[in-house]
PyMOL commands that place a pseudoatom at each C-alpha (Angstrom):
pseudoatom trace, name=CA, resn=MET, resi=1, chain=A, elem=C, hetatm=0, pos=[22.574, 3.947, 14.693]
pseudoatom trace, name=CA, resn=SER, resi=2, chain=A, elem=C, hetatm=0, pos=[21.441, 1.425, 17.280]
pseudoatom trace, name=CA, resn=THR, resi=3, chain=A, elem=C, hetatm=0, pos=[17.761, 0.558, 17.361]
pseudoatom trace, name=CA, resn=VAL, resi=4, chain=A, elem=C, hetatm=0, pos=[17.898, -0.297, 21.066]
pseudoatom trace, name=CA, resn=ALA, resi=5, chain=A, elem=C, hetatm=0, pos=[17.516, 2.525, 23.557]
pseudoatom trace, name=CA, resn=ALA, resi=6, chain=A, elem=C, hetatm=0, pos=[17.305, 2.806, 27.305]
pseudoatom trace, name=CA, resn=GLY, resi=7, chain=A, elem=C, hetatm=0, pos=[13.767, 3.287, 28.530]
pseudoatom trace, name=CA, resn=ALA, resi=8, chain=A, elem=C, hetatm=0, pos=[14.380, 6.771, 29.813]
pseudoatom trace, name=CA, resn=GLY, resi=9, chain=A, elem=C, hetatm=0, pos=[15.527, 7.834, 26.398]
pseudoatom trace, name=CA, resn=THR, resi=10, chain=A, elem=C, hetatm=0, pos=[12.495, 6.604, 24.511]
pseudoatom trace, name=CA, resn=ALA, resi=11, chain=A, elem=C, hetatm=0, pos=[10.402, 9.496, 25.653]
pseudoatom trace, name=CA, resn=GLY, resi=12, chain=A, elem=C, hetatm=0, pos=[12.509, 11.609, 23.389]
pseudoatom trace, name=CA, resn=THR, resi=13, chain=A, elem=C, hetatm=0, pos=[12.715, 15.332, 23.421]
pseudoatom trace, name=CA, resn=SER, resi=14, chain=A, elem=C, hetatm=0, pos=[9.391, 15.778, 21.652]
pseudoatom trace, name=CA, resn=GLY, resi=15, chain=A, elem=C, hetatm=0, pos=[7.262, 14.062, 24.330]
pseudoatom trace, name=CA, resn=GLY, resi=16, chain=A, elem=C, hetatm=0, pos=[9.172, 15.271, 27.369]
pseudoatom trace, name=CA, resn=SER, resi=17, chain=A, elem=C, hetatm=0, pos=[9.553, 18.852, 26.207]
pseudoatom trace, name=CA, resn=ARG, resi=18, chain=A, elem=C, hetatm=0, pos=[5.809, 19.194, 25.727]
pseudoatom trace, name=CA, resn=GLY, resi=19, chain=A, elem=C, hetatm=0, pos=[4.946, 17.963, 29.187]
pseudoatom trace, name=CA, resn=GLY, resi=20, chain=A, elem=C, hetatm=0, pos=[3.505, 14.701, 27.943]
pseudoatom trace, name=CA, resn=PHE, resi=21, chain=A, elem=C, hetatm=0, pos=[3.655, 11.236, 29.450]
pseudoatom trace, name=CA, resn=GLY, resi=22, chain=A, elem=C, hetatm=0, pos=[6.861, 9.875, 30.947]
pseudoatom trace, name=CA, resn=PRO, resi=23, chain=A, elem=C, hetatm=0, pos=[8.523, 6.660, 29.729]
pseudoatom trace, name=CA, resn=SER, resi=24, chain=A, elem=C, hetatm=0, pos=[6.969, 4.555, 32.507]
pseudoatom trace, name=CA, resn=ALA, resi=25, chain=A, elem=C, hetatm=0, pos=[3.361, 5.678, 31.889]
pseudoatom trace, name=CA, resn=LEU, resi=26, chain=A, elem=C, hetatm=0, pos=[0.812, 2.970, 31.076]
pseudoatom trace, name=CA, resn=ALA, resi=27, chain=A, elem=C, hetatm=0, pos=[-2.617, 4.667, 30.894]
pseudoatom trace, name=CA, resn=THR, resi=28, chain=A, elem=C, hetatm=0, pos=[-2.061, 6.839, 27.816]
pseudoatom trace, name=CA, resn=PRO, resi=29, chain=A, elem=C, hetatm=0, pos=[-4.290, 7.710, 24.830]
pseudoatom trace, name=CA, resn=ALA, resi=30, chain=A, elem=C, hetatm=0, pos=[-1.874, 5.888, 22.513]
pseudoatom trace, name=CA, resn=ASN, resi=31, chain=A, elem=C, hetatm=0, pos=[-2.071, 2.723, 24.619]
pseudoatom trace, name=CA, resn=ALA, resi=32, chain=A, elem=C, hetatm=0, pos=[-5.865, 3.006, 24.670]
pseudoatom trace, name=CA, resn=LEU, resi=33, chain=A, elem=C, hetatm=0, pos=[-5.899, 2.930, 20.878]
pseudoatom trace, name=CA, resn=THR, resi=34, chain=A, elem=C, hetatm=0, pos=[-3.531, -0.025, 20.924]
pseudoatom trace, name=CA, resn=LEU, resi=35, chain=A, elem=C, hetatm=0, pos=[-5.912, -1.833, 23.289]
pseudoatom trace, name=CA, resn=ALA, resi=36, chain=A, elem=C, hetatm=0, pos=[-8.767, -1.134, 20.872]
pseudoatom trace, name=CA, resn=ARG, resi=37, chain=A, elem=C, hetatm=0, pos=[-6.714, -2.776, 18.115]
pseudoatom trace, name=CA, resn=PHE, resi=38, chain=A, elem=C, hetatm=0, pos=[-6.171, -5.827, 20.339]
pseudoatom trace, name=CA, resn=LEU, resi=39, chain=A, elem=C, hetatm=0, pos=[-9.944, -6.110, 20.823]
pseudoatom trace, name=CA, resn=ALA, resi=40, chain=A, elem=C, hetatm=0, pos=[-10.860, -5.549, 17.156]
pseudoatom trace, name=CA, resn=THR, resi=41, chain=A, elem=C, hetatm=0, pos=[-8.250, -7.912, 15.722]
pseudoatom trace, name=CA, resn=PRO, resi=42, chain=A, elem=C, hetatm=0, pos=[-10.148, -11.154, 16.564]
pseudoatom trace, name=CA, resn=VAL, resi=43, chain=A, elem=C, hetatm=0, pos=[-13.252, -9.706, 14.887]
pseudoatom trace, name=CA, resn=PHE, resi=44, chain=A, elem=C, hetatm=0, pos=[-11.287, -9.062, 11.689]
pseudoatom trace, name=CA, resn=ILE, resi=45, chain=A, elem=C, hetatm=0, pos=[-9.691, -12.510, 11.744]
pseudoatom trace, name=CA, resn=LEU, resi=46, chain=A, elem=C, hetatm=0, pos=[-13.041, -14.237, 12.316]
pseudoatom trace, name=CA, resn=ILE, resi=47, chain=A, elem=C, hetatm=0, pos=[-14.621, -12.375, 9.405]
pseudoatom trace, name=CA, resn=VAL, resi=48, chain=A, elem=C, hetatm=0, pos=[-11.772, -13.383, 7.089]
pseudoatom trace, name=CA, resn=ALA, resi=49, chain=A, elem=C, hetatm=0, pos=[-11.961, -16.975, 8.321]
pseudoatom trace, name=CA, resn=ALA, resi=50, chain=A, elem=C, hetatm=0, pos=[-15.698, -17.127, 7.693]
pseudoatom trace, name=CA, resn=ARG, resi=51, chain=A, elem=C, hetatm=0, pos=[-16.012, -15.190, 4.446]
pseudoatom trace, name=CA, resn=GLY, resi=52, chain=A, elem=C, hetatm=0, pos=[-12.578, -14.711, 2.894]
pseudoatom trace, name=CA, resn=PRO, resi=53, chain=A, elem=C, hetatm=0, pos=[-12.180, -11.574, 0.738]
pseudoatom trace, name=CA, resn=CYS, resi=54, chain=A, elem=C, hetatm=0, pos=[-15.246, -9.415, 1.466]
pseudoatom trace, name=CA, resn=TRP, resi=55, chain=A, elem=C, hetatm=0, pos=[-16.277, -5.854, 2.192]
pseudoatom trace, name=CA, resn=PRO, resi=56, chain=A, elem=C, hetatm=0, pos=[-16.995, -6.443, 5.913]
pseudoatom trace, name=CA, resn=ALA, resi=57, chain=A, elem=C, hetatm=0, pos=[-13.348, -7.476, 6.330]
pseudoatom trace, name=CA, resn=VAL, resi=58, chain=A, elem=C, hetatm=0, pos=[-12.289, -4.275, 4.586]
pseudoatom trace, name=CA, resn=ALA, resi=59, chain=A, elem=C, hetatm=0, pos=[-14.633, -2.235, 6.799]
pseudoatom trace, name=CA, resn=VAL, resi=60, chain=A, elem=C, hetatm=0, pos=[-13.046, -3.633, 9.964]
pseudoatom trace, name=CA, resn=GLY, resi=61, chain=A, elem=C, hetatm=0, pos=[-9.488, -3.708, 8.614]
pseudoatom trace, name=CA, resn=LEU, resi=62, chain=A, elem=C, hetatm=0, pos=[-9.289, -0.066, 7.582]
pseudoatom trace, name=CA, resn=PRO, resi=63, chain=A, elem=C, hetatm=0, pos=[-9.915, 1.288, 11.116]
pseudoatom trace, name=CA, resn=LEU, resi=64, chain=A, elem=C, hetatm=0, pos=[-7.303, -1.155, 12.431]
pseudoatom trace, name=CA, resn=VAL, resi=65, chain=A, elem=C, hetatm=0, pos=[-4.684, 0.345, 10.133]
pseudoatom trace, name=CA, resn=ALA, resi=66, chain=A, elem=C, hetatm=0, pos=[-5.896, 3.879, 10.866]
pseudoatom trace, name=CA, resn=THR, resi=67, chain=A, elem=C, hetatm=0, pos=[-5.614, 3.434, 14.641]
pseudoatom trace, name=CA, resn=ASP, resi=68, chain=A, elem=C, hetatm=0, pos=[-2.110, 2.014, 14.193]
pseudoatom trace, name=CA, resn=ILE, resi=69, chain=A, elem=C, hetatm=0, pos=[-1.077, 5.220, 12.425]
pseudoatom trace, name=CA, resn=LEU, resi=70, chain=A, elem=C, hetatm=0, pos=[-2.993, 7.410, 14.886]
pseudoatom trace, name=CA, resn=ASP, resi=71, chain=A, elem=C, hetatm=0, pos=[-1.555, 5.904, 18.071]
pseudoatom trace, name=CA, resn=GLY, resi=72, chain=A, elem=C, hetatm=0, pos=[1.975, 6.390, 16.743]
pseudoatom trace, name=CA, resn=TRP, resi=73, chain=A, elem=C, hetatm=0, pos=[1.190, 10.010, 15.906]
pseudoatom trace, name=CA, resn=ILE, resi=74, chain=A, elem=C, hetatm=0, pos=[-0.228, 10.604, 19.389]
pseudoatom trace, name=CA, resn=ALA, resi=75, chain=A, elem=C, hetatm=0, pos=[2.698, 8.883, 21.106]
pseudoatom trace, name=CA, resn=ARG, resi=76, chain=A, elem=C, hetatm=0, pos=[5.259, 11.033, 19.298]
pseudoatom trace, name=CA, resn=ARG, resi=77, chain=A, elem=C, hetatm=0, pos=[3.498, 14.186, 20.470]
pseudoatom trace, name=CA, resn=MET, resi=78, chain=A, elem=C, hetatm=0, pos=[2.494, 13.214, 23.997]
pseudoatom trace, name=CA, resn=GLY, resi=79, chain=A, elem=C, hetatm=0, pos=[5.553, 11.149, 24.943]
pseudoatom trace, name=CA, resn=THR, resi=80, chain=A, elem=C, hetatm=0, pos=[6.541, 7.630, 23.955]
pseudoatom trace, name=CA, resn=THR, resi=81, chain=A, elem=C, hetatm=0, pos=[6.556, 5.007, 26.694]
pseudoatom trace, name=CA, resn=ARG, resi=82, chain=A, elem=C, hetatm=0, pos=[8.193, 1.659, 27.359]
pseudoatom trace, name=CA, resn=SER, resi=83, chain=A, elem=C, hetatm=0, pos=[4.782, -0.004, 27.475]
pseudoatom trace, name=CA, resn=GLY, resi=84, chain=A, elem=C, hetatm=0, pos=[3.819, 1.528, 24.141]
pseudoatom trace, name=CA, resn=ALA, resi=85, chain=A, elem=C, hetatm=0, pos=[7.116, 0.494, 22.569]
pseudoatom trace, name=CA, resn=PHE, resi=86, chain=A, elem=C, hetatm=0, pos=[6.249, -3.103, 23.516]
pseudoatom trace, name=CA, resn=LEU, resi=87, chain=A, elem=C, hetatm=0, pos=[2.448, -3.192, 23.066]
pseudoatom trace, name=CA, resn=ASP, resi=88, chain=A, elem=C, hetatm=0, pos=[2.189, -1.382, 19.725]
pseudoatom trace, name=CA, resn=PRO, resi=89, chain=A, elem=C, hetatm=0, pos=[4.471, -3.790, 17.791]
pseudoatom trace, name=CA, resn=LEU, resi=90, chain=A, elem=C, hetatm=0, pos=[2.825, -6.731, 19.594]
pseudoatom trace, name=CA, resn=ALA, resi=91, chain=A, elem=C, hetatm=0, pos=[-0.610, -5.599, 18.371]
pseudoatom trace, name=CA, resn=ASP, resi=92, chain=A, elem=C, hetatm=0, pos=[0.776, -5.377, 14.838]
pseudoatom trace, name=CA, resn=LYS, resi=93, chain=A, elem=C, hetatm=0, pos=[2.238, -8.875, 15.061]
pseudoatom trace, name=CA, resn=ILE, resi=94, chain=A, elem=C, hetatm=0, pos=[-0.990, -10.459, 16.329]
pseudoatom trace, name=CA, resn=LEU, resi=95, chain=A, elem=C, hetatm=0, pos=[-2.989, -8.788, 13.572]
pseudoatom trace, name=CA, resn=VAL, resi=96, chain=A, elem=C, hetatm=0, pos=[-0.582, -9.638, 10.760]
pseudoatom trace, name=CA, resn=ILE, resi=97, chain=A, elem=C, hetatm=0, pos=[0.312, -13.199, 11.767]
pseudoatom trace, name=CA, resn=GLY, resi=98, chain=A, elem=C, hetatm=0, pos=[-3.252, -14.120, 12.700]
pseudoatom trace, name=CA, resn=SER, resi=99, chain=A, elem=C, hetatm=0, pos=[-4.631, -12.718, 9.446]
pseudoatom trace, name=CA, resn=LEU, resi=100, chain=A, elem=C, hetatm=0, pos=[-1.956, -14.300, 7.277]
pseudoatom trace, name=CA, resn=ALA, resi=101, chain=A, elem=C, hetatm=0, pos=[-2.426, -17.682, 8.961]
pseudoatom trace, name=CA, resn=VAL, resi=102, chain=A, elem=C, hetatm=0, pos=[-6.135, -17.592, 8.108]
pseudoatom trace, name=CA, resn=LEU, resi=103, chain=A, elem=C, hetatm=0, pos=[-5.352, -16.500, 4.543]
pseudoatom trace, name=CA, resn=VAL, resi=104, chain=A, elem=C, hetatm=0, pos=[-2.967, -19.442, 4.170]
pseudoatom trace, name=CA, resn=ASP, resi=105, chain=A, elem=C, hetatm=0, pos=[-5.700, -21.777, 5.372]
pseudoatom trace, name=CA, resn=LYS, resi=106, chain=A, elem=C, hetatm=0, pos=[-8.062, -20.315, 2.768]
pseudoatom trace, name=CA, resn=HIS, resi=107, chain=A, elem=C, hetatm=0, pos=[-5.389, -20.632, 0.033]
pseudoatom trace, name=CA, resn=GLU, resi=108, chain=A, elem=C, hetatm=0, pos=[-5.211, -16.865, -0.413]
pseudoatom trace, name=CA, resn=GLN, resi=109, chain=A, elem=C, hetatm=0, pos=[-1.511, -16.787, 0.539]
pseudoatom trace, name=CA, resn=TRP, resi=110, chain=A, elem=C, hetatm=0, pos=[1.422, -19.208, 0.392]
pseudoatom trace, name=CA, resn=TRP, resi=111, chain=A, elem=C, hetatm=0, pos=[2.668, -20.713, 3.659]
pseudoatom trace, name=CA, resn=LEU, resi=112, chain=A, elem=C, hetatm=0, pos=[6.432, -20.168, 3.086]
pseudoatom trace, name=CA, resn=PRO, resi=113, chain=A, elem=C, hetatm=0, pos=[6.593, -16.343, 3.188]
pseudoatom trace, name=CA, resn=VAL, resi=114, chain=A, elem=C, hetatm=0, pos=[4.097, -16.344, 6.043]
pseudoatom trace, name=CA, resn=ALA, resi=115, chain=A, elem=C, hetatm=0, pos=[6.256, -18.803, 8.006]
pseudoatom trace, name=CA, resn=LEU, resi=116, chain=A, elem=C, hetatm=0, pos=[9.361, -16.644, 7.444]
pseudoatom trace, name=CA, resn=ILE, resi=117, chain=A, elem=C, hetatm=0, pos=[7.548, -13.553, 8.708]
pseudoatom trace, name=CA, resn=ALA, resi=118, chain=A, elem=C, hetatm=0, pos=[6.118, -15.433, 11.706]
pseudoatom trace, name=CA, resn=LEU, resi=119, chain=A, elem=C, hetatm=0, pos=[9.547, -16.751, 12.759]
pseudoatom trace, name=CA, resn=ARG, resi=120, chain=A, elem=C, hetatm=0, pos=[11.051, -13.281, 12.480]
pseudoatom trace, name=CA, resn=GLU, resi=121, chain=A, elem=C, hetatm=0, pos=[8.271, -11.734, 14.555]
pseudoatom trace, name=CA, resn=LEU, resi=122, chain=A, elem=C, hetatm=0, pos=[8.589, -14.426, 17.222]
pseudoatom trace, name=CA, resn=ALA, resi=123, chain=A, elem=C, hetatm=0, pos=[12.337, -13.868, 17.517]
pseudoatom trace, name=CA, resn=ILE, resi=124, chain=A, elem=C, hetatm=0, pos=[11.955, -10.097, 17.797]
pseudoatom trace, name=CA, resn=SER, resi=125, chain=A, elem=C, hetatm=0, pos=[9.145, -10.425, 20.358]
pseudoatom trace, name=CA, resn=ILE, resi=126, chain=A, elem=C, hetatm=0, pos=[11.375, -12.615, 22.553]
pseudoatom trace, name=CA, resn=MET, resi=127, chain=A, elem=C, hetatm=0, pos=[14.168, -10.083, 22.197]
pseudoatom trace, name=CA, resn=ARG, resi=128, chain=A, elem=C, hetatm=0, pos=[11.862, -7.178, 23.155]
pseudoatom trace, name=CA, resn=SER, resi=129, chain=A, elem=C, hetatm=0, pos=[10.604, -9.098, 26.180]
pseudoatom trace, name=CA, resn=ARG, resi=130, chain=A, elem=C, hetatm=0, pos=[14.119, -9.828, 27.459]
pseudoatom trace, name=CA, resn=LEU, resi=131, chain=A, elem=C, hetatm=0, pos=[15.262, -6.261, 26.989]
pseudoatom trace, name=CA, resn=GLY, resi=132, chain=A, elem=C, hetatm=0, pos=[12.035, -4.967, 28.553]
pseudoatom trace, name=CA, resn=ARG, resi=133, chain=A, elem=C, hetatm=0, pos=[12.893, -6.777, 31.779]
pseudoatom trace, name=CA, resn=ARG, resi=134, chain=A, elem=C, hetatm=0, pos=[16.070, -4.683, 31.851]
pseudoatom trace, name=CA, resn=GLY, resi=135, chain=A, elem=C, hetatm=0, pos=[14.125, -1.460, 31.350]
pseudoatom trace, name=CA, resn=ILE, resi=136, chain=A, elem=C, hetatm=0, pos=[15.270, -1.161, 27.742]
pseudoatom trace, name=CA, resn=SER, resi=137, chain=A, elem=C, hetatm=0, pos=[12.772, -0.475, 24.970]
pseudoatom trace, name=CA, resn=VAL, resi=138, chain=A, elem=C, hetatm=0, pos=[13.211, -1.122, 21.256]
pseudoatom trace, name=CA, resn=PRO, resi=139, chain=A, elem=C, hetatm=0, pos=[11.583, 1.629, 19.205]
pseudoatom trace, name=CA, resn=ALA, resi=140, chain=A, elem=C, hetatm=0, pos=[10.608, 0.737, 15.654]
pseudoatom trace, name=CA, resn=THR, resi=141, chain=A, elem=C, hetatm=0, pos=[12.957, 1.898, 12.927]
pseudoatom trace, name=CA, resn=GLY, resi=142, chain=A, elem=C, hetatm=0, pos=[11.855, 3.552, 9.711]
pseudoatom trace, name=CA, resn=LEU, resi=143, chain=A, elem=C, hetatm=0, pos=[12.443, 0.344, 7.775]
pseudoatom trace, name=CA, resn=ALA, resi=144, chain=A, elem=C, hetatm=0, pos=[10.476, -1.655, 10.350]
pseudoatom trace, name=CA, resn=LYS, resi=145, chain=A, elem=C, hetatm=0, pos=[7.528, 0.693, 9.899]
pseudoatom trace, name=CA, resn=LEU, resi=146, chain=A, elem=C, hetatm=0, pos=[7.823, 0.220, 6.133]
pseudoatom trace, name=CA, resn=LYS, resi=147, chain=A, elem=C, hetatm=0, pos=[7.845, -3.537, 6.746]
pseudoatom trace, name=CA, resn=THR, resi=148, chain=A, elem=C, hetatm=0, pos=[4.621, -3.258, 8.739]
pseudoatom trace, name=CA, resn=LEU, resi=149, chain=A, elem=C, hetatm=0, pos=[3.064, -1.205, 5.946]
pseudoatom trace, name=CA, resn=ALA, resi=150, chain=A, elem=C, hetatm=0, pos=[3.994, -3.888, 3.400]
pseudoatom trace, name=CA, resn=GLN, resi=151, chain=A, elem=C, hetatm=0, pos=[2.472, -6.567, 5.638]
pseudoatom trace, name=CA, resn=ASP, resi=152, chain=A, elem=C, hetatm=0, pos=[-0.715, -4.530, 6.057]
pseudoatom trace, name=CA, resn=CYS, resi=153, chain=A, elem=C, hetatm=0, pos=[-0.927, -4.077, 2.277]
pseudoatom trace, name=CA, resn=ALA, resi=154, chain=A, elem=C, hetatm=0, pos=[-0.463, -7.824, 1.754]
pseudoatom trace, name=CA, resn=VAL, resi=155, chain=A, elem=C, hetatm=0, pos=[-3.336, -8.543, 4.139]
pseudoatom trace, name=CA, resn=GLY, resi=156, chain=A, elem=C, hetatm=0, pos=[-5.459, -5.696, 2.789]
pseudoatom trace, name=CA, resn=PHE, resi=157, chain=A, elem=C, hetatm=0, pos=[-5.207, -6.696, -0.856]
pseudoatom trace, name=CA, resn=SER, resi=158, chain=A, elem=C, hetatm=0, pos=[-5.825, -10.326, 0.103]
pseudoatom trace, name=CA, resn=VAL, resi=159, chain=A, elem=C, hetatm=0, pos=[-9.238, -9.462, 1.578]
pseudoatom trace, name=CA, resn=LEU, resi=160, chain=A, elem=C, hetatm=0, pos=[-10.210, -6.813, -0.992]
pseudoatom trace, name=CA, resn=PRO, resi=161, chain=A, elem=C, hetatm=0, pos=[-12.894, -8.265, -3.297]
pseudoatom trace, name=CA, resn=LEU, resi=162, chain=A, elem=C, hetatm=0, pos=[-12.732, -5.407, -5.790]
pseudoatom trace, name=CA, resn=LEU, resi=163, chain=A, elem=C, hetatm=0, pos=[-9.613, -6.693, -7.573]
pseudoatom trace, name=CA, resn=ALA, resi=164, chain=A, elem=C, hetatm=0, pos=[-10.431, -10.398, -7.529]
pseudoatom trace, name=CA, resn=PRO, resi=165, chain=A, elem=C, hetatm=0, pos=[-8.909, -12.517, -8.949]
pseudoatom trace, name=CA, resn=ARG, resi=166, chain=A, elem=C, hetatm=0, pos=[-5.983, -10.146, -9.653]
pseudoatom trace, name=CA, resn=HIS, resi=167, chain=A, elem=C, hetatm=0, pos=[-5.809, -9.140, -5.995]
pseudoatom trace, name=CA, resn=LEU, resi=168, chain=A, elem=C, hetatm=0, pos=[-3.652, -12.174, -5.207]
pseudoatom trace, name=CA, resn=ILE, resi=169, chain=A, elem=C, hetatm=0, pos=[-0.908, -11.067, -7.580]
pseudoatom trace, name=CA, resn=VAL, resi=170, chain=A, elem=C, hetatm=0, pos=[-0.724, -7.680, -5.865]
pseudoatom trace, name=CA, resn=ALA, resi=171, chain=A, elem=C, hetatm=0, pos=[-1.109, -9.176, -2.381]
pseudoatom trace, name=CA, resn=ARG, resi=172, chain=A, elem=C, hetatm=0, pos=[1.636, -11.763, -2.880]
pseudoatom trace, name=CA, resn=THR, resi=173, chain=A, elem=C, hetatm=0, pos=[3.979, -9.131, -4.289]
pseudoatom trace, name=CA, resn=PHE, resi=174, chain=A, elem=C, hetatm=0, pos=[3.532, -7.023, -1.157]
pseudoatom trace, name=CA, resn=LEU, resi=175, chain=A, elem=C, hetatm=0, pos=[3.990, -10.144, 0.969]
pseudoatom trace, name=CA, resn=TRP, resi=176, chain=A, elem=C, hetatm=0, pos=[7.394, -10.927, -0.540]
pseudoatom trace, name=CA, resn=VAL, resi=177, chain=A, elem=C, hetatm=0, pos=[8.426, -7.295, -0.116]
pseudoatom trace, name=CA, resn=ALA, resi=178, chain=A, elem=C, hetatm=0, pos=[7.421, -7.692, 3.537]
pseudoatom trace, name=CA, resn=VAL, resi=179, chain=A, elem=C, hetatm=0, pos=[9.540, -10.862, 3.802]
pseudoatom trace, name=CA, resn=VAL, resi=180, chain=A, elem=C, hetatm=0, pos=[12.643, -9.053, 2.534]
pseudoatom trace, name=CA, resn=LEU, resi=181, chain=A, elem=C, hetatm=0, pos=[12.089, -6.119, 4.897]
pseudoatom trace, name=CA, resn=SER, resi=182, chain=A, elem=C, hetatm=0, pos=[11.277, -8.471, 7.790]
pseudoatom trace, name=CA, resn=LEU, resi=183, chain=A, elem=C, hetatm=0, pos=[14.530, -10.388, 7.451]
pseudoatom trace, name=CA, resn=TRP, resi=184, chain=A, elem=C, hetatm=0, pos=[16.570, -7.226, 6.882]
pseudoatom trace, name=CA, resn=THR, resi=185, chain=A, elem=C, hetatm=0, pos=[15.195, -5.348, 9.896]
pseudoatom trace, name=CA, resn=GLY, resi=186, chain=A, elem=C, hetatm=0, pos=[15.256, -8.527, 11.985]
pseudoatom trace, name=CA, resn=ALA, resi=187, chain=A, elem=C, hetatm=0, pos=[19.005, -8.805, 11.406]
pseudoatom trace, name=CA, resn=GLN, resi=188, chain=A, elem=C, hetatm=0, pos=[19.407, -5.143, 12.420]
pseudoatom trace, name=CA, resn=TYR, resi=189, chain=A, elem=C, hetatm=0, pos=[17.433, -5.646, 15.629]
pseudoatom trace, name=CA, resn=LEU, resi=190, chain=A, elem=C, hetatm=0, pos=[19.345, -8.790, 16.585]
pseudoatom trace, name=CA, resn=THR, resi=191, chain=A, elem=C, hetatm=0, pos=[22.662, -7.004, 16.032]
pseudoatom trace, name=CA, resn=ALA, resi=192, chain=A, elem=C, hetatm=0, pos=[21.498, -4.188, 18.316]
pseudoatom trace, name=CA, resn=TYR, resi=193, chain=A, elem=C, hetatm=0, pos=[20.302, -6.802, 20.827]
pseudoatom trace, name=CA, resn=ARG, resi=194, chain=A, elem=C, hetatm=0, pos=[23.744, -8.437, 20.966]
pseudoatom trace, name=CA, resn=ASN, resi=195, chain=A, elem=C, hetatm=0, pos=[25.279, -5.016, 21.604]
pseudoatom trace, name=CA, resn=ALA, resi=196, chain=A, elem=C, hetatm=0, pos=[22.757, -4.317, 24.374]
pseudoatom trace, name=CA, resn=ARG, resi=197, chain=A, elem=C, hetatm=0, pos=[23.488, -7.650, 26.059]
pseudoatom trace, name=CA, resn=VAL, resi=198, chain=A, elem=C, hetatm=0, pos=[27.129, -6.726, 26.574]
pseudoatom trace, name=CA, resn=ALA, resi=199, chain=A, elem=C, hetatm=0, pos=[26.273, -3.194, 27.729]
pseudoatom trace, name=CA, resn=PRO, resi=200, chain=A, elem=C, hetatm=0, pos=[26.035, -2.449, 31.483]
pseudoatom trace, name=CA, resn=GLU, resi=201, chain=A, elem=C, hetatm=0, pos=[22.656, -2.920, 33.119]
pseudoatom trace, name=CA, resn=PRO, resi=202, chain=A, elem=C, hetatm=0, pos=[20.755, 0.408, 33.353]
pseudoatom trace, name=CA, resn=ALA, resi=203, chain=A, elem=C, hetatm=0, pos=[20.534, 1.850, 36.847]
pseudoatom trace, name=CA, resn=SER, resi=204, chain=A, elem=C, hetatm=0, pos=[17.202, 1.138, 38.544]
for i in range(1, 204): cmd.bond("trace and resi %d" % i, "trace and resi %d" % (i + 1))
show_as sticks, trace
zoom trace
């Protein structure tokens, strides 16, 4: 099944049938939660940069993960949107890549898996942007959501002081799982992107 869908189709039957937001809506509760994640992400990254693994980082990080889950739940029930399909993954990427970059600098993670994940996320973000200009959104697949969960676990265990020093073994295991899922889902998205490029432009 293709992971690329026309914008009108991303609302799905669940959102549209319940009288929720249309695919072009911008001011939605789900997007508001995504905006909150954008604003809280620098706070989390600064705490990790200043203190490394610590409980304040955990205290800020847990709500970030919770709002990620919550905004997806709200979007599925009130209607998914093209803006949400772009902003939600972008918020995830900024959080994950920014956090991992700081963890590499503090020698809590290795640069190679982080670089592989960052390159994958950059490529997919460029793809989403190009398709977005054609009115086509790219909803996250089940495997892509699992990839994000593995990335969140890698970051979470890296900043969790409770397991130190064993936390790095667990964190780096999750990070390599995230690398495998990142490359796998990235290949799926790029295949769908090539198919979308040869498809007719959607009617405006």
